[in-house]
DRENTORLO-58095 format. One line per field, with one value per atom (N, C-alpha, C, O): x, y, z; atom name; residue number from 1. Coordinates in steps of 0.001 Angstrom, whole numbers, plus 500000, padded with zeros to 6 digits. Layout:
BEGIN
east <- [X,...]
north <- [Y,...]
up <- [Z,...]
roza <- [CA,...]
lonu <- [NUM,...]
// end
This chain:
BEGIN
east <- [108327,107076,105927,105715,105195,103982,102800,102640,101973,100825,099529,099382,098612,097255,096362,096105,095896,095176,093670,093188,092932,091478,091019,090098,091673,091427,090183,089965,089387,088227,088196,088213,088151,088125,086821,086491,086082,084778,084767,085360,084087,083893,082533,082399,081520,080167,079691,079702,079272,078801,079950,079733,081159,082314,083009,083121,083469,084249,085352,085150,086508,087647,088196,088389,088449,089006,090382,090654,091241,092600,093108,092867,093813,094468,095791,095876,096832,098071,099289,099303,100310,101640,102614,102757,103286,104180,105583,105822,106501,107846,108646,108522,109458,110357,111251,111727,111471,112345,111716,112397,110416,109755,109454,109453,109199,108791,107420,107300,106393,105030,104224,104100,103683,102754,101354,101009,100561,099157,098345,098399,097594,096917,095467,095120,094629,093216,092398,092927,091106,090244,090181,090420,089861,089672,088550,087498,088785,087774,087710,086836,088632,088592,089088,088770,089873,090348,091850,092329,092611,094073,094613,095418,094161,094610,094072,094739,092877,092297,093171,093372,093682,094568,095811,096205,096425,097611,097277,098058,096112,095701,095595,095972,095082,094942,096307,096511,097237,098583,099295,099999,099099,099772,099142,099767,097901,097233,096337,095855,096105,095222,093752,092872,093497,092117,092074,092827,091197,091120,090258,089183,090710,089894,088734,088812,087668,086544,086765,086057,087756,088044,089469,089991,090091,091386,092562,092406,093755,094993,095996,096023,096825,098012,099208,099342,100076,101174,102488,102609,103473,104804,105810,105983,106462,107473,106979,107697,105737,105168,104536,103954,104637,104075,102773,102728,101725,100417,100439,100570,100310,100321,098960,098853,097931,096596,096126,095530,096380,095906,096982,096740,098162,099245,098983,098527,099261,099108,100137,101159,099879,100791,102249,103142,102503,103884,104643,105874,103929,104584,104633,104979,104287,104345,105644,106246,106076,107336,107151,107684,106398,105893,106257,106069,106778,106950,106016,105820,105430,104413,104812,105292,104604,104854,103620,103220,103015,101794,102103,103236,101074,101250,101645,102415,101112,101401,102722,103078,103443,104780,104783,105699,103772,103665,104897,105322,105462,106552,105963,105097,106427,105917,106560,107785,105750,106316,107113,107978,106843,107536,108858,109587,109167,110416,111367,110934,112668,113628,113748,113180,114493,114570,115169,114696,116199,116807,115777,115725,114958,113970,112837,112310,112460,111444,111913,111165,113144,113656,113910,113822,114222,114456,113213,113318,112040,110805,110694,109959,111420,111435,112197,111953,113126,113941,113381,113525,112744,112143,110814,110769,109733,108428,107908,107097,108357,107878,108517,108123,109487,110138,111435,111944,111954,113236,114367,114251,115459,116600,117335,117538,117734,118446,119824,120456,120274,121618,122645,122285,123919,124984,124905,125058,124665,124556,123362,123459,122232,121043,121266,120802,121965,122264,123118,122952,124026,124870,124022,124235,123065,122182,121308,121066,120839,120017,120835,120363,122056,122934,123208,123225,123422,123673,122451,122581,121255,120027,119816,119433,120062,119918,120921,120602,122117,123123,122703,122889,122144,121748,120656,120558,119832,118767,119112,118249,120369,120808,120494,120384,120343,120025,121101,120810,122322,123405,123525,123522,123629,123813,122547,122616,121384,120122,119299,118117,119892,119143,118557,117575,119132,118644,117489,116907,117160,116076,114712,114580,113704,112333,111697,112135,110674,110065,109654,109765,109183,108732,109842,109573,111086,112226,112740,113755,112039,112466,111541,110373,112051,111216,110383,110619,109401,108585,109406,109165,110386,111242,112099,112317,112586,113392,112542,113022,111300,110417,110170,110129,110008,109835,111077,110970,112242,113482,113591,114045,113167,113215,112292,112649,111107,110175,110731,110522,111440,112064,113196,113388,113939,114993,114407,114993,113271,112607,112196,112289,111741,111371,112593,112496,113739,114980,115314,115719,115143,115499,114600,115018,113378,112479,112973,112645,113775,114417,113410,113607,112329,111300,111429,111803,111130,111300,110166,110270,109074,107951,107683,107460,107704,107431,106112,105928,105204,103916,103886,104007,103727,103759,102461,102122,101733,100422,100538,100297,100910,101068,101928,101521,103094,103875,104462,104821,104562,105194,104196,104595,102901,101874,101914,101556,102339,102332,103575,103675,104515,105759,105611,104769,106424,106450,107039,107665,106849,107285,108762,109110,109640,111080,111467,112215,110950,111278,110678,111278,109494,108879,109747,109969,110238,111112,112370,112837,112897,114086,113803,114621,112637,112292,112021,112370,111406,111160,112477,112615,113437,114751,115441,116074,115321,115917,115223,115873,113913,113172,113697,113938,113874,114359,115756,116049,116609,117985,118032,118731,117280,117314,116620,117066,115546,114850,115726,115727,116470,117387,118444,118778,118969,119992,119453,120195,118173,117543,116974,116657,116840,116201,114712,114127,114082,112677,111721,112011,110588,109445,108698,108327,108469,107817,106464,106362,105416,104103,103805,103685,103684,103497,102129,101880,101247,099957,100165,100813,099618,099746,098540,097906,098236,097230,097878,097182,099194,099916,100607,101485,100228,100896,102390,103145,102832,104269,104992,106104,104351,104935,104935,105914,103840,103740,104850,105351,105232,106269,107637,108539,107794,109038,109092,110140,107954,107872,107847,107315,108405,108505,107144,106834,106326,105013,103939,104226,102687,101569,100402,100049,099819,098574,097446,097452,096493,095328,094235,093848,093743,092629,091414,091400,090403,089205,088087,088326,086866,085681,085689,085283,086161,086114,087177,087052,088234,089257,090650,090824,091627,093036,093562,093652,093910,094323,095782,096554,096140,097515,098463,098093,099666,100590,100994,101215,101083,101546,102615,102745,103369,104425,103814,102845,104385,103761,103570,102476,104595,104492,103440,102720,103346,102351,100940,100049,100737,099417,099015,097879,099937,099612,099492,098788,100171,100068,098728,098231,098146,096869,095995,095752,095524,094789,093402,092771,092919,091536,090576,090998,089297,088346,088316,088260,088351,088274,089455,089290,090658,091842,091878,092293,091454,091427,090501,090822,089350,088415,089040,088910,089718,090372,091464,091630,092199,093306,092843,093644,091555,091021,091374,091534,091501,091882,090744,090980,089536,088390,088296,087387]
north <- [188340,187869,188006,189074,186919,186941,186970,186081,187999,188163,188108,188793,187304,187275,187862,187218,189066,189820,189778,190360,189085,189043,188727,189356,187747,187430,186554,185616,186879,186056,185904,186886,184653,184338,183619,182638,184093,183518,182983,183575,181859,181266,180586,179456,181275,180744,180643,181625,179437,179214,178927,178808,178818,178468,179730,180716,179695,180797,180232,179256,180861,180468,181718,182748,181622,182740,182367,181211,183380,183148,184403,185515,184219,185314,184747,184250,184824,184091,184996,185977,184659,185248,184114,183185,184192,183122,183694,184585,183187,183757,183460,182385,184410,184223,183011,182787,182240,181078,179861,178854,179920,178798,177654,177829,176482,175295,174899,174380,175136,174992,174088,174364,173022,172166,172760,173381,172561,172966,171697,171106,171285,169998,170160,171096,169245,169290,168469,167992,168290,167472,167996,169179,167118,167524,168549,168391,169592,170625,171642,172510,171555,172471,173869,174830,173991,175303,175486,176619,174391,174499,175233,176157,174811,175469,176895,177785,177105,178450,179400,180554,178907,179717,180133,181299,179193,179508,180474,181376,180286,181182,182628,183554,182817,184168,184792,185983,183987,184498,184855,185861,184011,184227,185334,185842,185720,186765,186255,187036,184939,184375,184515,184390,184772,184924,186093,186120,187050,188246,187957,187372,188356,188170,189160,190243,188773,189688,190600,191591,190253,191046,190756,189665,191737,191510,191898,192468,191574,191994,190849,189961,190896,190058,191003,191911,190793,191722,190956,189918,191472,190868,191892,192962,191552,192422,193863,194815,193999,195313,195982,197058,195365,195962,195266,194042,196046,195501,195113,195973,193798,193320,192741,191999,193078,192502,192715,191816,193897,194222,194091,194415,193620,193480,192291,191248,192421,191283,190203,190491,188956,187858,188122,187778,188720,188934,189900,189909,190717,191708,191269,192057,190018,189507,188733,188245,188619,187930,186420,185761,185872,184507,183697,184152,182496,181505,180341,179959,179768,178732,177484,177566,176331,175045,174174,173845,173800,173011,171536,171165,170700,169261,168868,167928,169596,169207,169776,169567,170487,171040,172206,173027,172288,173398,173553,174674,172447,172477,172395,171561,173253,173241,172088,172039,171148,169949,170215,169413,171330,171604,172343,172581,172707,173411,172512,171727,172631,171883,172537,173601,171885,172379,173781,174624,174030,175355,176439,177466,176209,177218,177289,178370,176144,176152,176989,177811,176772,177497,178968,179826,179256,180647,181499,182708,180879,181629,182177,183135,181573,182100,183410,184236,183596,184811,185873,187067,185446,186383,185803,185160,186024,185435,185781,185039,186893,187295,186487,186620,185660,184828,185448,186405,184897,185354,184484,183810,184509,183667,184240,185452,183383,183873,184404,183957,185349,185885,184881,183853,185186,184314,184177,183082,185300,185259,184420,183647,184572,183794,182310,181471,181978,180565,179968,178804,180766,180280,180035,179053,180917,180738,179497,178766,179263,178083,176812,175853,176815,175656,175375,174220,176430,176275,175710,174844,176202,175710,174229,173464,173823,172408,171549,170438,172065,171310,171164,170099,172210,172179,171152,170633,170854,169864,168508,167638,168327,167024,166753,165593,167807,167632,168242,168669,168286,168874,168184,166955,168973,168436,168025,167540,168209,167770,168930,168758,170080,171255,171147,171825,170309,170185,169191,169053,168510,167519,168179,169166,167615,168070,167280,166172,167843,167168,165726,164875,165439,164090,163054,161856,163506,162590,162382,161718,162950,162858,161960,161792,161393,160634,161610,162818,161071,161917,162656,163832,161956,162584,163686,164721,163469,164492,165710,166841,165494,166624,167440,168669,166755,167462,168277,169401,167722,168445,169680,170741,169517,170645,171771,172946,171409,172420,173125,174325,172384,172988,173929,174983,173548,174429,175743,176806,175674,176896,177783,179008,177144,177906,178611,179751,177935,178544,179798,180816,179716,180831,182045,183179,181811,182936,183802,184985,183189,183918,184722,185911,184058,184695,184202,183049,185046,184648,183806,183324,183618,182782,181733,182066,180464,179356,178702,178271,178632,177971,176710,176778,175567,174289,173540,173212,173272,172630,171174,170841,170319,168874,168562,167757,169174,168979,167579,167179,166835,165514,164382,163250,164689,163704,162472,161381,162617,161497,160627,159612,161004,160253,159130,159201,158102,157018,157492,158551,156715,157152,157499,158529,156675,156931,158200,159030,158346,159524,160783,161856,160644,161800,162269,163469,161340,161713,162421,163395,161911,162516,163952,164846,164166,165500,166452,167630,165958,166807,167215,168341,166295,166629,167664,168590,167510,168474,169834,170879,169810,171048,171779,172985,171050,171669,172245,173351,171494,171935,173217,174168,173230,174389,175598,176731,175365,176475,177103,178323,176284,176815,177692,178762,177233,178001,179352,180332,179404,180643,181468,182643,180860,181542,181713,182668,180790,180938,180401,179421,181062,180557,179585,179940,178359,177318,176969,176676,177002,176473,175321,175513,174124,172908,172302,171807,172341,171667,170174,169750,169381,167937,167254,167802,166053,165210,164149,163409,164071,162970,163448,164309,162906,163315,163026,163698,162034,161769,162947,163297,163557,164752,165905,166644,166058,167146,167059,168082,165851,165677,166175,166358,166393,166955,168469,169088,169060,170496,170743,169923,171842,172135,172414,171935,173203,173582,173211,172929,173219,172866,173824,174154,174255,175014,174040,173421,173904,173063,173900,174948,173424,174078,173159,172061,173618,172804,173699,174720,173296,173987,175482,176306,175817,177199,178112,179334,177526,178363,177737,176524,178599,178197,178592,179777,177599,177854,178322,178082,178978,179421,178222,177155,178376,177239,176746,177530,175423,174797,173778,173374,173371,172378,171091,170562,170606,169514,168256,167692,167816,166571,166683,165721,167845,168041,167963,167379,168552,168527,167105,166690,166370,165021,164039,163035,164327,163455,163609,162666,164803,165062,165916,167087,165339,166128,166516,165757,167700,168071,167158,166465,167138,166191,166213,165154,167402,167476,166806,166124,166978,166349,164867,164063,164490,163084,162291,161173,162882,162221,162054,160997,163084,163019,161956,161247,161851,160899,159483,158549,159340,158034,157619,156431,158606,158317,158537,158740,158498,158699,157581,157586]
up <- [864275,864884,863885,863310,863688,862876,863831,864667,863698,864580,863779,862767,864234,863693,864772,865789,864556,865565,865299,864327,866172,866100,864672,864151,864053,862645,862491,863258,861497,861144,859627,858886,859187,857764,857471,858137,856487,856175,854747,853845,854555,853234,853232,853703,852702,852758,854196,854939,854580,855954,856922,858128,856399,857241,857744,857015,858979,859538,860432,861155,860365,861196,861869,861223,863175,863928,864471,864795,864559,865065,865737,865267,866843,867559,868056,869179,867212,867459,867387,866643,868165,868055,867755,868551,866601,866157,866025,865210,866818,866888,865628,865041,865222,864090,864329,865442,863281,863377,864008,864203,864340,864981,864023,862805,864594,863835,864352,865462,863563,864049,863128,861935,863673,862939,863054,864060,862014,862020,861784,860705,862801,862749,863172,863892,862722,863086,862118,861114,862397,861550,860119,859875,859179,857791,857701,858320,856929,856760,857867,857858,858839,859981,859636,860337,858550,858139,858166,858206,858145,858195,856959,857077,855788,854564,854477,853949,854989,855014,855829,855450,856940,857774,856995,857031,856298,855506,854379,854076,853754,852671,853151,852433,854360,854904,855183,854945,855687,855957,854650,854565,853639,852354,851528,850597,851858,851102,849998,849177,849966,848947,849318,848466,850583,851065,852046,853019,851791,852644,853868,853738,855050,856250,856273,855693,856945,857124,858322,858503,859137,860332,860782,860555,861418,862037,861170,860090,861672,861033,860956,861808,859905,859791,859877,859057,860868,861140,861142,861793,860408,860399,860918,860334,862015,862620,862753,862445,863217,863464,862259,862391,861078,859864,859494,859365,859326,858958,857485,856614,857202,855811,855421,854444,856179,855945,854528,853935,853965,852626,851551,850388,851932,850957,850037,850506,848738,847827,848147,848771,847726,848065,847706,848480,846557,846113,847002,846992,847773,848621,850087,850967,850339,851706,851927,850970,853181,853488,853547,854440,852602,852700,851458,850330,851678,850628,850903,852057,849842,850001,849222,848091,849845,849192,849354,850471,848217,848227,847995,847687,848147,848000,846580,846385,845578,844194,843681,842521,844529,844257,843257,843279,842383,841432,840537,840256,840097,839129,837724,837461,836829,835457,834692,834576,834160,833542,832271,831918,831564,830306,830499,829535,831748,832042,832825,833669,832543,833354,834736,834984,835625,836999,837064,837826,836275,836295,835978,836654,834951,834569,835590,835856,836163,837220,838408,838937,838812,839965,839640,840519,838383,837992,838208,838418,838157,838364,839788,840029,840726,842088,842158,843037,841221,841199,840276,840537,839202,838251,837763,836714,838514,838193,836809,836253,836242,834917,833798,832639,834124,833121,832629,833213,831563,831045,831545,832568,830808,831170,832374,832458,833304,834492,834147,833190,834928,834768,835288,835864,835081,835563,837080,837621,837762,839223,839660,840613,838964,839306,839045,839817,837977,837694,838804,839169,839335,840439,841680,842391,841946,843101,842927,843887,841714,841440,841650,842261,841141,841302,842775,843199,843550,844983,845697,846562,845334,845971,845669,846554,844430,844068,844832,845256,845001,845753,847210,847801,847794,849199,849472,850584,848465,848671,848061,847949,847669,847171,845725,845330,844904,843484,842590,841473,843068,842284,840932,840855,839869,838535,837813,836684,838441,837825,837272,836973,837135,836697,835310,835006,834453,833072,832948,831872,834017,833953,834145,834869,833484,833679,834828,835134,835458,836621,836345,837228,835136,834819,834856,834945,834787,834829,836250,836455,837229,838622,839426,839077,840484,841411,842238,842212,842974,843830,844864,845139,845439,846432,845831,846462,844612,843947,843596,843673,843215,842934,844209,844165,845335,846610,846943,847433,846681,846929,846025,846452,844772,843843,844295,844210,844773,845263,846491,846669,847338,848516,848096,848703,847064,846550,846049,846257,845402,844917,846097,846028,847176,848370,848956,849412,848944,849421,848622,849184,847314,846442,846655,846420,847096,847344,848500,848589,849394,850489,851303,851556,851710,852533,853973,854189,854962,856355,856929,858057,856167,856612,855553,854389,855946,855029,855410,856548,854459,854662,853816,852592,854455,853747,853989,855126,852906,852996,852558,851398,853495,853258,852031,851194,851905,850677,850521,849413,851615,851550,851801,852074,851707,852050,851150,851595,849902,848971,849074,848383,849918,850048,851065,851960,850924,851894,853209,853257,854296,855629,855715,856292,855162,855274,854526,855042,853301,852506,853120,853067,853702,854361,855529,855687,856347,857463,856957,857548,855858,855263,854819,855032,854199,853724,854885,854809,855956,857115,857784,858263,857810,858364,857486,857993,856168,855248,855377,855325,855543,855760,856993,856950,858085,859318,859123,859577,858449,858226,857394,857742,856291,855410,856037,855858,856760,857413,858493,858653,859233,860237,859578,860087,858440,857735,857273,857218,856944,856480,857629,857448,858819,859937,859745,860255,859008,858624,859687,860373,859800,860560,859663,858544,860138,859349,859950,861142,859112,859482,858545,857335,859099,858316,858599,859698,857611,857737,857545,856589,858452,858344,858982,859884,858504,859144,860022,860717,859996,860624,861907,861843,863066,864311,864310,865011,863532,863442,862793,863189,861791,861177,862167,862268,862895,863862,864898,865363,865258,866278,865812,866628,864517,864008,864208,864028,864584,864836,866347,867095,866793,868223,868839,869929,868123,868627,867614,866451,868088,867219,867448,868580,866337,866358,866028,864964,866923,866686,866029,866544,864886,864199,864308,863750,865028,865255,865760,866404,865455,865978,865660,866479,864453,864003,864571,864498,865141,865752,865606,865728,865342,865400,866766,867086,867571,868943,868996,868067,870070,870264,870275,870764,869749,869688,871070,871993,871187,872421,872067,870912,873058,872841,872283,872828,871208,870447,871281,871304,871952,872718,873811,874081,874438,875491,874920,875536,873742,873116,872723,872954,872136,871673,872840,872740,873929,875098,875803,876418,875713,876382,875456,875745,874351,873357,873848,874584,873445,873749,872993,872067,873363,872761,871234,870609,870620,869158,868509,867498,869062,868502,868834,868000,870028,870402,869481,869078,869155,868244,866880,866263,866399,865091,865068,864076,866157,866233,866597,866637,866858,867229,868631,868910,869537,870922,871903,873094,871422,872302,873346,874176]
roza <- [N,CA,C,O,N,CA,C,O,N,CA,C,O,N,CA,C,O,N,CA,C,O,N,CA,C,O,N,CA,C,O,N,CA,C,O,N,CA,C,O,N,CA,C,O,N,CA,C,O,N,CA,C,O,N,CA,C,O,N,CA,C,O,N,CA,C,O,N,CA,C,O,N,CA,C,O,N,CA,C,O,N,CA,C,O,N,CA,C,O,N,CA,C,O,N,CA,C,O,N,CA,C,O,N,CA,C,O,N,CA,C,O,N,CA,C,O,N,CA,C,O,N,CA,C,O,N,CA,C,O,N,CA,C,O,N,CA,C,O,N,CA,C,O,N,CA,C,O,N,CA,C,O,N,CA,C,O,N,CA,C,O,N,CA,C,O,N,CA,C,O,N,CA,C,O,N,CA,C,O,N,CA,C,O,N,CA,C,O,N,CA,C,O,N,CA,C,O,N,CA,C,O,N,CA,C,O,N,CA,C,O,N,CA,C,O,N,CA,C,O,N,CA,C,O,N,CA,C,O,N,CA,C,O,N,CA,C,O,N,CA,C,O,N,CA,C,O,N,CA,C,O,N,CA,C,O,N,CA,C,O,N,CA,C,O,N,CA,C,O,N,CA,C,O,N,CA,C,O,N,CA,C,O,N,CA,C,O,N,CA,C,O,N,CA,C,O,N,CA,C,O,N,CA,C,O,N,CA,C,O,N,CA,C,O,N,CA,C,O,N,CA,C,O,N,CA,C,O,N,CA,C,O,N,CA,C,O,N,CA,C,O,N,CA,C,O,N,CA,C,O,N,CA,C,O,N,CA,C,O,N,CA,C,O,N,CA,C,O,N,CA,C,O,N,CA,C,O,N,CA,C,O,N,CA,C,O,N,CA,C,O,N,CA,C,O,N,CA,C,O,N,CA,C,O,N,CA,C,O,N,CA,C,O,N,CA,C,O,N,CA,C,O,N,CA,C,O,N,CA,C,O,N,CA,C,O,N,CA,C,O,N,CA,C,O,N,CA,C,O,N,CA,C,O,N,CA,C,O,N,CA,C,O,N,CA,C,O,N,CA,C,O,N,CA,C,O,N,CA,C,O,N,CA,C,O,N,CA,C,O,N,CA,C,O,N,CA,C,O,N,CA,C,O,N,CA,C,O,N,CA,C,O,N,CA,C,O,N,CA,C,O,N,CA,C,O,N,CA,C,O,N,CA,C,O,N,CA,C,O,N,CA,C,O,N,CA,C,O,N,CA,C,O,N,CA,C,O,N,CA,C,O,N,CA,C,O,N,CA,C,O,N,CA,C,O,N,CA,C,O,N,CA,C,O,N,CA,C,O,N,CA,C,O,N,CA,C,O,N,CA,C,O,N,CA,C,O,N,CA,C,O,N,CA,C,O,N,CA,C,O,N,CA,C,O,N,CA,C,O,N,CA,C,O,N,CA,C,O,N,CA,C,O,N,CA,C,O,N,CA,C,O,N,CA,C,O,N,CA,C,O,N,CA,C,O,N,CA,C,O,N,CA,C,O,N,CA,C,O,N,CA,C,O,N,CA,C,O,N,CA,C,O,N,CA,C,O,N,CA,C,O,N,CA,C,O,N,CA,C,O,N,CA,C,O,N,CA,C,O,N,CA,C,O,N,CA,C,O,N,CA,C,O,N,CA,C,O,N,CA,C,O,N,CA,C,O,N,CA,C,O,N,CA,C,O,N,CA,C,O,N,CA,C,O,N,CA,C,O,N,CA,C,O,N,CA,C,O,N,CA,C,O,N,CA,C,O,N,CA,C,O,N,CA,C,O,N,CA,C,O,N,CA,C,O,N,CA,C,O,N,CA,C,O,N,CA,C,O,N,CA,C,O,N,CA,C,O,N,CA,C,O,N,CA,C,O,N,CA,C,O,N,CA,C,O,N,CA,C,O,N,CA,C,O,N,CA,C,O,N,CA,C,O,N,CA,C,O,N,CA,C,O,N,CA,C,O,N,CA,C,O,N,CA,C,O,N,CA,C,O,N,CA,C,O,N,CA,C,O,N,CA,C,O,N,CA,C,O,N,CA,C,O,N,CA,C,O,N,CA,C,O,N,CA,C,O,N,CA,C,O,N,CA,C,O,N,CA,C,O,N,CA,C,O,N,CA,C,O,N,CA,C,O,N,CA,C,O,N,CA,C,O,N,CA,C,O,N,CA,C,O,N,CA,C,O,N,CA,C,O,N,CA,C,O,N,CA,C,O,N,CA,C,O,N,CA,C,O,N,CA,C,O,N,CA,C,O,N,CA,C,O,N,CA,C,O,N,CA,C,O,N,CA,C,O,N,CA,C,O,N,CA,C,O,N,CA,C,O,N,CA,C,O]
lonu <- [1,1,1,1,2,2,2,2,3,3,3,3,4,4,4,4,5,5,5,5,6,6,6,6,7,7,7,7,8,8,8,8,9,9,9,9,10,10,10,10,11,11,11,11,12,12,12,12,13,13,13,13,14,14,14,14,15,15,15,15,16,16,16,16,17,17,17,17,18,18,18,18,19,19,19,19,20,20,20,20,21,21,21,21,22,22,22,22,23,23,23,23,24,24,24,24,25,25,25,25,26,26,26,26,27,27,27,27,28,28,28,28,29,29,29,29,30,30,30,30,31,31,31,31,32,32,32,32,33,33,33,33,34,34,34,34,35,35,35,35,36,36,36,36,37,37,37,37,38,38,38,38,39,39,39,39,40,40,40,40,41,41,41,41,42,42,42,42,43,43,43,43,44,44,44,44,45,45,45,45,46,46,46,46,47,47,47,47,48,48,48,48,49,49,49,49,50,50,50,50,51,51,51,51,52,52,52,52,53,53,53,53,54,54,54,54,55,55,55,55,56,56,56,56,57,57,57,57,58,58,58,58,59,59,59,59,60,60,60,60,61,61,61,61,62,62,62,62,63,63,63,63,64,64,64,64,65,65,65,65,66,66,66,66,67,67,67,67,68,68,68,68,69,69,69,69,70,70,70,70,71,71,71,71,72,72,72,72,73,73,73,73,74,74,74,74,75,75,75,75,76,76,76,76,77,77,77,77,78,78,78,78,79,79,79,79,80,80,80,80,81,81,81,81,82,82,82,82,83,83,83,83,84,84,84,84,85,85,85,85,86,86,86,86,87,87,87,87,88,88,88,88,89,89,89,89,90,90,90,90,91,91,91,91,92,92,92,92,93,93,93,93,94,94,94,94,95,95,95,95,96,96,96,96,97,97,97,97,98,98,98,98,99,99,99,99,100,100,100,100,101,101,101,101,102,102,102,102,103,103,103,103,104,104,104,104,105,105,105,105,106,106,106,106,107,107,107,107,108,108,108,108,109,109,109,109,110,110,110,110,111,111,111,111,112,112,112,112,113,113,113,113,114,114,114,114,115,115,115,115,116,116,116,116,117,117,117,117,118,118,118,118,119,119,119,119,120,120,120,120,121,121,121,121,122,122,122,122,123,123,123,123,124,124,124,124,125,125,125,125,126,126,126,126,127,127,127,127,128,128,128,128,129,129,129,129,130,130,130,130,131,131,131,131,132,132,132,132,133,133,133,133,134,134,134,134,135,135,135,135,136,136,136,136,137,137,137,137,138,138,138,138,139,139,139,139,140,140,140,140,141,141,141,141,142,142,142,142,143,143,143,143,144,144,144,144,145,145,145,145,146,146,146,146,147,147,147,147,148,148,148,148,149,149,149,149,150,150,150,150,151,151,151,151,152,152,152,152,153,153,153,153,154,154,154,154,155,155,155,155,156,156,156,156,157,157,157,157,158,158,158,158,159,159,159,159,160,160,160,160,161,161,161,161,162,162,162,162,163,163,163,163,164,164,164,164,165,165,165,165,166,166,166,166,167,167,167,167,168,168,168,168,169,169,169,169,170,170,170,170,171,171,171,171,172,172,172,172,173,173,173,173,174,174,174,174,175,175,175,175,176,176,176,176,177,177,177,177,178,178,178,178,179,179,179,179,180,180,180,180,181,181,181,181,182,182,182,182,183,183,183,183,184,184,184,184,185,185,185,185,186,186,186,186,187,187,187,187,188,188,188,188,189,189,189,189,190,190,190,190,191,191,191,191,192,192,192,192,193,193,193,193,194,194,194,194,195,195,195,195,196,196,196,196,197,197,197,197,198,198,198,198,199,199,199,199,200,200,200,200,201,201,201,201,202,202,202,202,203,203,203,203,204,204,204,204,205,205,205,205,206,206,206,206,207,207,207,207,208,208,208,208,209,209,209,209,210,210,210,210,211,211,211,211,212,212,212,212,213,213,213,213,214,214,214,214,215,215,215,215,216,216,216,216,217,217,217,217,218,218,218,218,219,219,219,219,220,220,220,220,221,221,221,221,222,222,222,222,223,223,223,223,224,224,224,224,225,225,225,225,226,226,226,226,227,227,227,227,228,228,228,228,229,229,229,229,230,230,230,230,231,231,231,231,232,232,232,232]
// end
């Protein structure tokens, strides 16, 4: 269980509050108007931004002051964060040994397995520039698998992909997250993406609301979400 207890995150004149309980293994979309604080919410969970109030708790352990590397969190951003001068094997090796160095035989086997699981078997020697956009997304997902963290935070990682490829990546995300038993929080601007998640957290008007069933929320959106979706 990931708990955000009376959390308040401030950045200049902006403030976001959250009081949420997110069950382990859940599939949760994070949706709301641009600038509402969706990425800010993920930053606070990941430890990139310190809250001015409240607690972040994982399975009963207070991790509010823990640095990002010591949190049970893996993060995937829109730009994928693949180093262009390294091949896929070396990029993925950084998930196992962030300080660098050549992977061991066991680590190489884990990297090969992760690439196979995302449909990139045999491509470990290629650099990101030699891959398509969809293949780069798959490589970034493989790196997330290798981190072996129980919470996955994804900040619009597939936004640049076409509709068909995006659906394919969301299905692969669900498949791999289920295999890992991971809790997934997916920031998206697209209600079609949100529908791939079981529940949705609405971020609007300075607050991240408690998760509700996605279809129910989109069928009867509150005014702030209806305005964003153009359903006024």
